[in-house]
One Martini backbone bead per residue (centre of mass of N, CA, C, O) as a GRO file, in nm:
protein
  426
    1MET     BB    1  -2.327  -1.267  -1.998
    2SER     BB    2  -2.165  -1.577  -1.961
    3LEU     BB    3  -2.196  -1.939  -1.961
    4GLN     BB    4  -1.951  -2.173  -1.819
    5LYS     BB    5  -1.870  -2.506  -1.804
    6PRO     BB    6  -1.693  -2.746  -1.696
    7HIS     BB    7  -1.530  -3.004  -1.789
    8ALA     BB    8  -1.408  -3.287  -1.786
    9LYS     BB    9  -1.151  -3.445  -1.664
   10LYS     BB   10  -0.799  -3.413  -1.750
   11THR     BB   11  -0.491  -3.585  -1.715
   12TRP     BB   12  -0.147  -3.501  -1.628
   13THR     BB   13   0.210  -3.496  -1.644
   14LEU     BB   14   0.462  -3.316  -1.621
   15SER     BB   15   0.774  -3.316  -1.807
   16ALA     BB   16   0.998  -3.200  -1.616
   17VAL     BB   17   1.105  -3.468  -1.477
   18LEU     BB   18   1.245  -3.578  -1.763
   19GLY     BB   19   1.341  -3.317  -1.892
   20ILE     BB   20   1.457  -3.307  -2.216
   21LEU     BB   21   1.343  -3.268  -2.512
   22ILE     BB   22   1.341  -3.337  -2.849
   23PHE     BB   23   1.427  -3.206  -3.128
   24THR     BB   24   1.238  -3.236  -3.459
   25SER     BB   25   1.316  -2.947  -3.560
   26SER     BB   26   1.356  -2.654  -3.636
   27LEU     BB   27   1.386  -2.358  -3.520
   28PHE     BB   28   1.217  -2.098  -3.419
   29ALA     BB   29   1.190  -1.794  -3.612
   30GLY     BB   30   0.899  -1.692  -3.517
   31PRO     BB   31   0.565  -1.593  -3.492
   32SER     BB   32   0.519  -1.669  -3.822
   33SER     BB   33   0.580  -1.954  -3.796
   34ALA     BB   34   0.464  -2.291  -3.914
   35GLU     BB   35   0.690  -2.455  -3.776
   36ALA     BB   36   0.704  -2.715  -3.571
   37VAL     BB   37   0.829  -2.776  -3.243
   38VAL     BB   38   1.016  -2.917  -2.981
   39LEU     BB   39   1.021  -2.820  -2.662
   40ASP     BB   40   1.150  -2.784  -2.387
   41SER     BB   41   1.007  -2.848  -2.070
   42THR     BB   42   1.106  -2.550  -1.946
   43LEU     BB   43   1.050  -2.303  -2.144
   44HIS     BB   44   1.301  -2.130  -2.099
   45GLU     BB   45   1.348  -2.069  -1.806
   46GLN     BB   46   1.362  -1.765  -1.617
   47VAL     BB   47   1.539  -1.563  -1.370
   48ILE     BB   48   1.498  -1.216  -1.322
   49MET     BB   49   1.619  -0.881  -1.270
   50LEU     BB   50   1.413  -0.617  -1.321
   51PRO     BB   51   1.482  -0.299  -1.436
   52VAL     BB   52   1.294  -0.037  -1.283
   53ILE     BB   53   1.051   0.231  -1.296
   54SER     BB   54   0.860   0.330  -0.999
   55ALA     BB   55   0.749   0.620  -0.939
   56GLY     BB   56   1.075   0.707  -0.958
   57GLU     BB   57   1.174   0.418  -0.869
   58ALA     BB   58   1.444   0.208  -0.834
   59VAL     BB   59   1.398  -0.134  -0.928
   60GLU     BB   60   1.382  -0.496  -0.867
   61LEU     BB   61   1.220  -0.762  -1.042
   62GLU     BB   62   1.115  -1.064  -0.991
   63THR     BB   63   1.138  -1.268  -1.296
   64THR     BB   64   0.951  -1.462  -1.513
   65VAL     BB   65   1.061  -1.641  -1.816
   66PHE     BB   66   0.896  -1.735  -2.122
   67LYS     BB   67   1.019  -1.900  -2.429
   68PRO     BB   68   1.070  -1.951  -2.729
   69PRO     BB   69   1.241  -2.030  -2.972
   70GLY     BB   70   1.461  -1.794  -3.040
   71SER     BB   71   1.467  -1.421  -3.101
   72GLY     BB   72   1.243  -1.306  -3.253
   73PRO     BB   73   0.981  -1.135  -3.213
   74PHE     BB   74   0.745  -1.155  -2.944
   75PRO     BB   75   0.468  -1.187  -2.825
   76LEU     BB   76   0.312  -1.050  -2.520
   77VAL     BB   77   0.278  -1.170  -2.179
   78ILE     BB   78   0.159  -1.022  -1.877
   79MET     BB   79   0.162  -1.175  -1.558
   80ASN     BB   80  -0.028  -1.116  -1.261
   81HIS     BB   81  -0.022  -1.139  -0.928
   82GLY     BB   82  -0.111  -1.207  -0.621
   83LYS     BB   83  -0.216  -1.210  -0.262
   84ALA     BB   84  -0.107  -1.317   0.022
   85LEU     BB   85  -0.103  -1.376   0.330
   86GLY     BB   86   0.092  -1.150   0.468
   87ASN     BB   87   0.410  -1.116   0.394
   88PRO     BB   88   0.529  -1.047   0.081
   89ARG     BB   89   0.822  -1.161   0.126
   90ASN     BB   90   0.698  -1.469   0.166
   91GLN     BB   91   0.637  -1.486  -0.122
   92HIS     BB   92   0.631  -1.671  -0.387
   93ARG     BB   93   0.712  -1.738  -0.692
   94ASP     BB   94   0.547  -1.688  -0.978
   95ARG     BB   95   0.447  -1.882  -1.295
   96PHE     BB   96   0.214  -2.004  -1.462
   97VAL     BB   97   0.262  -2.265  -1.638
   98SER     BB   98   0.001  -2.347  -1.784
   99LEU     BB   99  -0.049  -2.076  -1.916
  100SER     BB  100   0.226  -2.040  -2.054
  101ARG     BB  101   0.213  -2.285  -2.244
  102GLU     BB  102  -0.020  -2.180  -2.425
  103PHE     BB  103   0.146  -1.936  -2.533
  104VAL     BB  104   0.408  -2.067  -2.630
  105LYS     BB  105   0.272  -2.244  -2.848
  106ARG     BB  106   0.196  -1.944  -2.992
  107GLY     BB  107   0.477  -1.761  -2.966
  108TYR     BB  108   0.501  -1.658  -2.680
  109ALA     BB  109   0.591  -1.443  -2.436
  110VAL     BB  110   0.630  -1.483  -2.074
  111VAL     BB  111   0.567  -1.255  -1.798
  112VAL     BB  112   0.643  -1.271  -1.426
  113PRO     BB  113   0.615  -1.022  -1.204
  114MET     BB  114   0.738  -0.922  -0.903
  115ARG     BB  115   0.653  -0.697  -0.704
  116LYS     BB  116   0.702  -0.469  -0.485
  117GLY     BB  117   0.800  -0.658  -0.195
  118PHE     BB  118   0.803  -0.929  -0.344
  119SER     BB  119   0.991  -1.149  -0.243
  120LYS     BB  120   1.293  -1.051  -0.421
  121SER     BB  121   1.203  -0.782  -0.450
  122THR     BB  122   1.247  -0.467  -0.437
  123GLY     BB  123   1.140  -0.274  -0.215
  124ASP     BB  124   0.815  -0.158  -0.104
  125TYR     BB  125   0.521  -0.225   0.010
  126ILE     BB  126   0.208  -0.069  -0.065
  127ASP     BB  127  -0.058   0.039   0.164
  128PRO     BB  128  -0.382   0.199   0.104
  129GLY     BB  129  -0.586   0.021   0.233
  130CYS     BB  130  -0.928   0.089   0.141
  131ASP     BB  131  -0.807   0.189  -0.140
  132MET     BB  132  -0.857   0.032  -0.436
  133THR     BB  133  -0.766   0.229  -0.648
  134ALA     BB  134  -0.477   0.261  -0.529
  135HIS     BB  135  -0.388  -0.026  -0.536
  136GLY     BB  136  -0.389  -0.063  -0.844
  137GLN     BB  137  -0.203   0.185  -0.918
  138THR     BB  138   0.045   0.107  -0.753
  139GLN     BB  139   0.093  -0.161  -0.905
  140ALA     BB  140   0.100  -0.027  -1.195
  141ASP     BB  141   0.375   0.103  -1.166
  142ASP     BB  142   0.534  -0.158  -1.193
  143LEU     BB  143   0.415  -0.250  -1.462
  144GLN     BB  144   0.506  -0.010  -1.628
  145GLY     BB  145   0.807  -0.055  -1.588
  146ALA     BB  146   0.810  -0.330  -1.728
  147VAL     BB  147   0.701  -0.242  -2.004
  148GLU     BB  148   0.915  -0.033  -2.070
  149TYR     BB  149   1.149  -0.232  -2.070
  150LEU     BB  150   1.046  -0.459  -2.266
  151ARG     BB  151   1.015  -0.265  -2.522
  152THR     BB  152   1.350  -0.263  -2.551
  153GLN     BB  153   1.344  -0.555  -2.645
  154SER     BB  154   1.416  -0.758  -2.916
  155TRP     BB  155   1.211  -1.009  -2.824
  156VAL     BB  156   0.988  -0.785  -2.844
  157ASP     BB  157   0.662  -0.714  -2.950
  158ARG     BB  158   0.559  -0.388  -2.904
  159ASP     BB  159   0.258  -0.428  -3.068
  160HIS     BB  160   0.205  -0.721  -2.893
  161ILE     BB  161   0.014  -0.683  -2.603
  162ILE     BB  162  -0.070  -0.855  -2.297
  163ILE     BB  163  -0.268  -0.802  -2.003
  164ALA     BB  164  -0.253  -0.993  -1.702
  165GLY     BB  165  -0.452  -1.131  -1.413
  166GLN     BB  166  -0.465  -1.240  -1.065
  167SER     BB  167  -0.653  -1.086  -0.866
  168TYR     BB  168  -0.449  -0.848  -0.782
  169GLY     BB  169  -0.352  -0.865  -1.082
  170GLY     BB  170  -0.625  -0.786  -1.208
  171LEU     BB  171  -0.639  -0.508  -1.083
  172THR     BB  172  -0.375  -0.413  -1.209
  173ALA     BB  173  -0.455  -0.443  -1.507
  174LEU     BB  174  -0.700  -0.245  -1.501
  175ALA     BB  175  -0.539   0.000  -1.407
  176PHE     BB  176  -0.340   0.004  -1.648
  177GLY     BB  177  -0.566   0.057  -1.869
  178THR     BB  178  -0.572   0.380  -1.806
  179ARG     BB  179  -0.277   0.449  -1.966
  180GLN     BB  180  -0.256   0.407  -2.272
  181PHE     BB  181  -0.052   0.194  -2.380
  182PRO     BB  182   0.160   0.115  -2.609
  183GLY     BB  183   0.083  -0.208  -2.766
  184VAL     BB  184  -0.177  -0.259  -2.611
  185ARG     BB  185  -0.465  -0.472  -2.679
  186GLY     BB  186  -0.529  -0.614  -2.385
  187LEU     BB  187  -0.731  -0.764  -2.118
  188ILE     BB  188  -0.690  -1.010  -1.843
  189ASN     BB  189  -0.932  -1.128  -1.594
  190PHE     BB  190  -0.860  -1.325  -1.302
  191ALA     BB  191  -1.028  -1.268  -1.039
  192GLY     BB  192  -1.039  -0.967  -0.973
  193GLY     BB  193  -0.889  -0.821  -0.672
  194LEU     BB  194  -0.947  -0.728  -0.312
  195LYS     BB  195  -0.930  -0.873   0.008
  196MET     BB  196  -1.036  -0.795   0.327
  197HIS     BB  197  -0.916  -0.863   0.664
  198GLY     BB  198  -1.076  -0.721   0.871
  199GLY     BB  199  -1.214  -0.476   1.011
  200ASP     BB  200  -1.404  -0.175   0.866
  201CYS     BB  201  -1.381  -0.234   0.572
  202ARG     BB  202  -1.554  -0.155   0.262
  203TRP     BB  203  -1.432  -0.332   0.014
  204GLN     BB  204  -1.655  -0.381  -0.192
  205GLN     BB  205  -1.726  -0.084  -0.253
  206SER     BB  206  -1.437   0.001  -0.326
  207LEU     BB  207  -1.413  -0.195  -0.565
  208VAL     BB  208  -1.643  -0.087  -0.736
  209GLN     BB  209  -1.523   0.199  -0.762
  210ALA     BB  210  -1.263   0.115  -0.904
  211PHE     BB  211  -1.396  -0.009  -1.157
  212ALA     BB  212  -1.534   0.250  -1.245
  213ASP     BB  213  -1.278   0.417  -1.279
  214TYR     BB  214  -1.144   0.237  -1.493
  215GLY     BB  215  -1.376   0.233  -1.706
  216ALA     BB  216  -1.362   0.554  -1.755
  217LYS     BB  217  -1.024   0.532  -1.855
  218THR     BB  218  -1.076   0.315  -2.088
  219THR     BB  219  -1.028   0.149  -2.428
  220LEU     BB  220  -0.982  -0.134  -2.351
  221PRO     BB  221  -1.024  -0.453  -2.389
  222SER     BB  222  -1.191  -0.715  -2.188
  223LEU     BB  223  -1.139  -1.028  -2.005
  224TRP     BB  224  -1.349  -1.225  -1.784
  225PHE     BB  225  -1.304  -1.441  -1.480
  226TYR     BB  226  -1.576  -1.602  -1.290
  227GLY     BB  227  -1.664  -1.815  -1.035
  228GLU     BB  228  -1.905  -1.963  -0.839
  229ASN     BB  229  -1.666  -2.068  -0.607
  230ASP     BB  230  -1.552  -1.799  -0.522
  231HIS     BB  231  -1.408  -1.699  -0.209
  232HIS     BB  232  -1.381  -1.383  -0.284
  233PHE     BB  233  -1.560  -1.353  -0.573
  234GLY     BB  234  -1.862  -1.373  -0.624
  235PRO     BB  235  -2.123  -1.343  -0.840
  236GLU     BB  236  -2.240  -1.079  -0.723
  237LEU     BB  237  -1.978  -0.912  -0.722
  238ALA     BB  238  -1.896  -0.957  -1.015
  239ALA     BB  239  -2.149  -0.815  -1.131
  240ARG     BB  240  -2.087  -0.538  -1.007
  241LEU     BB  241  -1.815  -0.491  -1.142
  242TYR     BB  242  -1.912  -0.516  -1.434
  243SER     BB  243  -2.123  -0.290  -1.427
  244ALA     BB  244  -1.941  -0.056  -1.336
  245TYR     BB  245  -1.742  -0.066  -1.571
  246ASN     BB  246  -1.940  -0.043  -1.818
  247GLN     BB  247  -2.113   0.207  -1.724
  248ALA     BB  248  -1.842   0.393  -1.729
  249GLY     BB  249  -1.706   0.274  -2.032
  250GLY     BB  250  -1.629  -0.001  -2.056
  251HIS     BB  251  -1.481  -0.320  -2.223
  252ALA     BB  252  -1.640  -0.603  -2.115
  253THR     BB  253  -1.610  -0.965  -2.079
  254LEU     BB  254  -1.805  -1.213  -1.917
  255VAL     BB  255  -1.705  -1.523  -1.760
  256ALA     BB  256  -1.952  -1.722  -1.602
  257TYR     BB  257  -1.869  -1.989  -1.429
  258GLY     BB  258  -1.865  -2.259  -1.266
  259PRO     BB  259  -1.752  -2.478  -1.073
  260PHE     BB  260  -1.405  -2.510  -0.929
  261LYS     BB  261  -1.346  -2.716  -0.739
  262LYS     BB  262  -1.286  -2.559  -0.431
  263ASP     BB  263  -1.171  -2.288  -0.598
  264ALA     BB  264  -1.197  -2.056  -0.855
  265HIS     BB  265  -0.960  -1.858  -0.792
  266GLY     BB  266  -0.733  -2.086  -0.912
  267MET     BB  267  -0.783  -2.156  -1.218
  268SER     BB  268  -0.531  -2.025  -1.375
  269ALA     BB  269  -0.319  -2.235  -1.214
  270SER     BB  270  -0.467  -2.466  -1.362
  271ARG     BB  271  -0.474  -2.718  -1.599
  272ASP     BB  272  -0.796  -2.753  -1.579
  273GLY     BB  273  -0.855  -2.443  -1.673
  274ILE     BB  274  -0.807  -2.430  -1.980
  275ARG     BB  275  -1.099  -2.525  -2.079
  276ILE     BB  276  -1.214  -2.245  -1.989
  277TRP     BB  277  -1.018  -1.999  -2.097
  278TRP     BB  278  -0.915  -2.049  -2.391
  279PRO     BB  279  -1.158  -2.023  -2.590
  280GLU     BB  280  -1.216  -1.722  -2.511
  281THR     BB  281  -0.927  -1.617  -2.558
  282GLU     BB  282  -0.904  -1.678  -2.855
  283LYS     BB  283  -1.124  -1.485  -2.946
  284PHE     BB  284  -1.001  -1.230  -2.823
  285LEU     BB  285  -0.730  -1.229  -2.974
  286LYS     BB  286  -0.850  -1.203  -3.256
  287GLU     BB  287  -1.000  -0.928  -3.206
  288VAL     BB  288  -0.698  -0.783  -3.125
  289GLY     BB  289  -0.461  -0.903  -3.317
  290MET     BB  290  -0.373  -1.194  -3.216
  291PRO     BB  291  -0.222  -1.481  -3.194
  292THR     BB  292  -0.333  -1.860  -3.214
  293ASP     BB  293  -0.142  -2.038  -3.345
  294GLN     BB  294   0.034  -2.326  -3.344
  295VAL     BB  295   0.417  -2.340  -3.331
  296VAL     BB  296   0.452  -2.520  -3.069
  297ALA     BB  297   0.545  -2.839  -2.947
  298LEU     BB  298   0.394  -2.985  -2.661
  299ASP     BB  299   0.430  -3.265  -2.447
  300ASP     BB  300   0.172  -3.340  -2.224
  301GLU     BB  301   0.195  -3.679  -2.205
  302VAL     BB  302   0.431  -3.692  -2.041
  303LYS     BB  303   0.539  -3.932  -1.794
  304VAL     BB  304   0.574  -4.082  -1.519
  305PRO     BB  305   0.671  -4.377  -1.457
  306GLU     BB  306   0.514  -4.672  -1.412
  307HIS     BB  307   0.446  -4.911  -1.142
  308GLU     BB  308   0.403  -5.246  -0.970
  309PHE     BB  309   0.438  -5.216  -0.657
  310ALA     BB  310   0.136  -5.091  -0.613
  311ALA     BB  311  -0.145  -4.986  -0.516
  312ILE     BB  312  -0.267  -4.673  -0.467
  313ASP     BB  313  -0.453  -4.785  -0.196
  314ASP     BB  314  -0.189  -4.907  -0.054
  315VAL     BB  315  -0.089  -4.791   0.242
  316ASN     BB  316   0.118  -5.024   0.351
  317ALA     BB  317   0.339  -5.007   0.102
  318ILE     BB  318   0.476  -4.765   0.203
  319PRO     BB  319   0.775  -4.646   0.256
  320TYR     BB  320   0.904  -4.507   0.577
  321LEU     BB  321   0.659  -4.455   0.728
  322LYS     BB  322   0.541  -4.275   1.020
  323GLY     BB  323   0.303  -4.293   1.223
  324ASN     BB  324   0.055  -4.074   1.072
  325ALA     BB  325   0.140  -4.077   0.762
  326ARG     BB  326  -0.078  -4.271   0.642
  327GLU     BB  327  -0.309  -4.070   0.682
  328GLN     BB  328  -0.196  -3.869   0.475
  329TYR     BB  329  -0.225  -4.056   0.235
  330ARG     BB  330  -0.530  -4.077   0.254
  331ALA     BB  331  -0.570  -3.776   0.203
  332PHE     BB  332  -0.439  -3.772  -0.076
  333LEU     BB  333  -0.657  -3.964  -0.213
  334GLY     BB  334  -0.877  -3.712  -0.183
  335LYS     BB  335  -0.746  -3.553  -0.395
  336SER     BB  336  -0.703  -3.366  -0.656
  337LEU     BB  337  -0.627  -3.315  -0.978
  338PRO     BB  338  -0.324  -3.279  -0.952
  339ARG     BB  339  -0.078  -3.507  -0.792
  340ALA     BB  340   0.164  -3.568  -0.511
  341PHE     BB  341   0.399  -3.813  -0.361
  342ALA     BB  342   0.658  -3.796  -0.113
  343VAL     BB  343   0.967  -3.975  -0.008
  344SER     BB  344   1.196  -4.086   0.253
  345ALA     BB  345   1.432  -4.266   0.440
  346SER     BB  346   1.382  -4.062   0.693
  347GLY     BB  347   1.042  -4.008   0.679
  348ALA     BB  348   0.983  -3.807   0.489
  349TRP     BB  349   0.701  -3.602   0.362
  350SER     BB  350   0.482  -3.520   0.071
  351TRP     BB  351   0.203  -3.325  -0.053
  352ALA     BB  352   0.041  -3.224  -0.366
  353GLU     BB  353  -0.206  -2.986  -0.509
  354ASP     BB  354  -0.198  -2.863  -0.780
  355GLY     BB  355  -0.097  -2.614  -0.965
  356ASP     BB  356   0.186  -2.581  -1.138
  357ASP     BB  357   0.371  -2.833  -0.972
  358PRO     BB  358   0.329  -3.097  -0.767
  359VAL     BB  359   0.586  -3.258  -0.804
  360GLU     BB  360   0.793  -3.038  -0.726
  361GLN     BB  361   0.660  -2.960  -0.458
  362ALA     BB  362   0.683  -3.228  -0.306
  363LEU     BB  363   0.991  -3.256  -0.331
  364GLU     BB  364   1.074  -2.987  -0.205
  365ASP     BB  365   0.933  -3.015   0.072
  366CYS     BB  366   1.062  -3.280   0.157
  367GLN     BB  367   1.366  -3.190   0.137
  368GLN     BB  368   1.349  -2.978   0.377
  369HIS     BB  369   1.317  -3.263   0.581
  370SER     BB  370   1.583  -3.397   0.438
  371SER     BB  371   1.909  -3.563   0.410
  372VAL     BB  372   1.774  -3.727   0.190
  373PRO     BB  373   1.636  -3.825  -0.082
  374CYS     BB  374   1.355  -3.752  -0.250
  375LYS     BB  375   1.068  -3.946  -0.366
  376LEU     BB  376   0.845  -4.071  -0.570
  377TYR     BB  377   0.534  -4.250  -0.532
  378ALA     BB  378   0.291  -4.056  -0.640
  379VAL     BB  379   0.084  -3.990  -0.941
  380ASP     BB  380  -0.211  -3.931  -0.916
  381ASN     BB  381  -0.319  -4.276  -1.002
  382HIS     BB  382   0.000  -4.353  -0.959
  383VAL     BB  383   0.259  -4.563  -0.911
  384VAL     BB  384   0.632  -4.473  -0.921
  385TRP     BB  385   0.759  -4.679  -0.759
  386ALA     BB  386   1.082  -4.854  -0.767
  387ASP     BB  387   1.161  -5.160  -0.689
  388GLY     BB  388   1.511  -5.167  -0.697
  389GLN     BB  389   1.513  -4.883  -0.810
  390GLN     BB  390   1.533  -4.561  -0.951
  391PRO     BB  391   1.365  -4.314  -0.866
  392VAL     BB  392   1.224  -4.023  -0.888
  393VAL     BB  393   1.395  -3.716  -0.877
  394ALA     BB  394   1.483  -3.392  -0.796
  395THR     BB  395   1.633  -3.258  -1.112
  396ALA     BB  396   1.479  -3.037  -1.237
  397THR     BB  397   1.619  -2.770  -1.441
  398PRO     BB  398   1.611  -2.491  -1.577
  399VAL     BB  399   1.696  -2.364  -1.888
  400PRO     BB  400   1.886  -2.111  -1.972
  401ALA     BB  401   1.848  -1.828  -2.134
  402PRO     BB  402   1.922  -1.556  -2.270
  403ALA     BB  403   1.963  -1.256  -2.143
  404PRO     BB  404   1.878  -0.961  -2.112
  405VAL     BB  405   1.998  -0.672  -2.135
  406GLY     BB  406   2.076  -0.563  -1.801
  407VAL     BB  407   2.046  -0.846  -1.653
  408SER     BB  408   2.007  -1.074  -1.403
  409VAL     BB  409   2.076  -1.422  -1.334
  410GLN     BB  410   1.889  -1.703  -1.217
  411THR     BB  411   1.803  -1.985  -1.085
  412ALA     BB  412   1.518  -2.186  -1.130
  413SER     BB  413   1.413  -2.287  -0.786
  414ALA     BB  414   1.149  -2.209  -0.709
  415PRO     BB  415   0.859  -2.308  -0.598
  416ALA     BB  416   0.566  -2.405  -0.663
  417GLN     BB  417   0.212  -2.321  -0.611
  418PRO     BB  418  -0.022  -2.477  -0.463
  419SER     BB  419  -0.330  -2.508  -0.325
  420THR     BB  420  -0.213  -2.776  -0.177
  421ALA     BB  421  -0.023  -2.879   0.123
  422ALA     BB  422   0.198  -3.135   0.273
  423VAL     BB  423   0.434  -3.171   0.558
  424ALA     BB  424   0.704  -3.390   0.693
  425GLY     BB  425   0.915  -3.510   0.909
  426PRO     BB  426   1.069  -3.770   1.085
   0.00000   0.00000   0.00000
């Protein structure tokens, strides 16, 4: 078990709001190319309906794909999502933009499939109750179908695949590791597990048993991340899971890091989490024969233009706000970075904190409650509202890349999910 503390925060604003960056050299020729290019800010994001066979059932999984320029074949990371409370159908599409950027920089394609019954995926979610071993394996059926399909695609390097997952997706990844699938080099587990709420299920013990079962049946190496203030799986439980897995015959390395923001459970979805997970992941990738050199240059420092309209803490300067909305702006000022606050002439407003892209989230949520365009007022510690000018509006739309043969393509328009958000209409 190793201990790693988060470094001091460094913040930036995602460049997606500014549109497409300019290519400054020739297109990326493949994962072995050493010539860096500047990729457009949307990472060639696609949303596709992936046709898979899961436990004998034909389903379509709503899937986000990020790829470098070029035709590949690219080494592949499949990132698996967690489970929110409530009906899985109401869960938004996961993107893991910050994580995906780090891999795309290094020439990887990143695929994030929503499993059966989640979001717009077809089929029904299967709930095995308190049987955590079955939970992981049932979800791994969908993952196996996705891997089987993706290995047939010309843009995928079928011999260089990493399976990763967060929370329920981490459990899914470890369960999949028992299947000895060709081409898969290793597993990455970000706070993996499943927490049961209510009832008399002894879910912690069932989870420990599941990890022991998976460890006994896999030969794949795995890298695990669990934080000190994880509200789902704290240090004691994480240590039990790690011990059960390795004592049963598994090959896991645990990175037990310190507190991360309000809840370490969401570390992998935060851009501030990169400095925790990437250094250890880089070592792990090298050990399992995966590339780590940066071959695509992404400009992380491009920001929404700042303006001198008002000081960031001048609550009375914000236009259009009504009622207690200014109190919500005060609450926004106490949120961690990255963050964004949006407002419209109708009086609608929204703020978002952390997550894939709080800028897009704030604009999207505000717009759902406004008949006129919502515009950014503040991003991180800066006012971006331009008095008398045209402020930044939600216009960034991912540029679709050519779809894999045999799949349907949708516009990537579903909002990213931050750790915290608030919204109100006029």
